[in-house]
C-alpha positions as CSV (number, residue, x, y, z in Angstrom):
1,X,72.0,202.9,226.0
2,X,73.7,206.2,225.0
3,X,71.9,208.9,223.0
4,X,73.4,211.5,220.6
5,X,71.9,214.9,220.2
6,X,70.9,215.2,216.5
7,X,68.8,218.5,216.2
8,X,66.0,220.5,217.8
9,X,62.2,220.3,217.4
10,X,62.4,223.4,215.2
11,X,64.4,221.4,212.6
12,X,61.7,218.8,212.0
13,X,58.1,220.1,212.1
14,X,55.0,218.0,212.0
15,X,54.7,216.4,208.5
16,X,58.4,216.9,207.7
17,X,61.4,214.7,207.5
18,X,65.1,215.4,207.6
19,X,68.3,213.3,206.9
20,X,71.2,213.1,209.4
21,X,74.3,211.1,209.9
22,X,74.5,209.9,213.5
23,X,77.6,207.9,214.6
24,X,78.1,206.7,211.0
25,X,74.4,205.7,210.5
26,X,72.4,207.4,207.8
27,X,69.1,208.3,209.5
28,X,65.9,210.0,208.5
29,X,63.9,211.7,211.3
30,X,60.2,212.1,210.7
31,X,57.6,214.1,212.6
32,X,54.5,212.1,212.1
33,X,50.9,213.4,212.2
34,X,50.3,214.2,215.8
35,X,53.9,215.5,216.4
36,X,55.6,212.3,217.4
37,X,59.3,212.0,216.3
38,X,60.6,208.8,214.9
39,X,64.0,207.8,213.5
40,X,64.6,205.2,210.8
41,X,67.4,204.0,208.6
42,X,67.9,206.7,206.0
43,X,68.0,204.4,202.9
44,X,65.4,202.3,201.3
45,X,66.0,198.6,202.1
46,X,65.3,197.8,198.4
47,X,68.2,199.5,196.6
48,X,69.9,201.9,199.0
49,X,68.1,205.1,197.8
50,X,68.1,207.9,200.3
51,X,64.6,208.1,201.8
52,X,65.0,211.9,202.3
53,X,64.8,212.2,198.4
54,X,61.3,210.6,198.5
55,X,58.0,211.9,199.9
56,X,56.6,212.0,203.4
57,X,52.9,212.8,203.9
58,X,52.9,212.6,207.7
59,X,51.8,209.0,207.7
60,X,54.1,207.2,205.3
61,X,57.5,207.5,203.8
62,X,57.7,206.8,200.1
63,X,60.9,206.0,198.3
64,X,61.4,208.0,195.1
65,X,62.9,205.2,193.1
66,X,60.3,202.4,193.1
67,X,57.6,204.0,195.4
68,X,58.1,201.5,198.3
69,X,56.1,202.8,201.2
70,X,56.7,202.6,205.0
71,X,54.6,203.4,208.0
72,X,55.9,206.6,209.6
73,X,55.2,205.3,213.2
74,X,56.5,201.8,213.0
75,X,58.8,201.6,209.9
76,X,56.9,198.5,208.7
77,X,56.4,198.1,205.0
78,X,53.0,199.1,203.5
79,X,53.9,198.3,199.9
80,X,55.4,195.8,199.8
81,X,54.4,194.4,203.2
82,X,57.3,192.0,203.6
83,X,59.9,194.7,204.3
84,X,60.7,197.2,207.1
85,X,63.0,200.0,208.1
86,X,65.3,199.8,211.1
87,X,63.9,201.9,213.9
88,X,66.2,203.9,216.1
89,X,65.3,204.8,219.7
90,X,64.5,208.6,220.0
91,X,64.4,210.7,223.1
92,X,63.2,214.3,223.3
93,X,64.6,216.5,226.1
94,X,63.2,220.0,226.1
95,X,63.7,221.2,222.5
96,X,66.5,218.7,221.7
97,X,66.1,215.4,219.8
98,X,68.5,212.6,220.7
99,X,68.9,209.3,218.8
100,X,70.6,206.0,219.9
101,X,72.4,203.9,217.3
102,X,73.5,201.2,219.6
103,X,72.8,197.7,218.3
104,X,70.7,199.0,215.3
105,X,71.7,197.9,211.8
106,X,69.9,198.9,208.6
107,X,67.5,196.2,207.2
108,X,67.6,195.1,203.6
109,X,64.9,193.3,201.6
110,X,64.4,191.4,198.4
111,X,64.8,193.1,195.1
């Protein structure tokens, strides 16, 4: 599995999110409560709205369009529960954040 350097820890502080394009994939990086970094598909599976335009409270991502909510540690749907975000592997080396896009495709849900 190959990883691509995306940014540094200074770019995504605890409780923040940031959008990046990595190897053609739209990704949102989140630094969840506790400081753990996660990478998810950057668009809501409902209607392709950029998740970076929504809200992040350190525990959940909320899409601005229809307020769909996703767990910031797993990407699983909170509201509605029958959806999820694609989760990209993350590696932190020193201050650098790396993401792998190999074999990961965005997920899409019902409308």
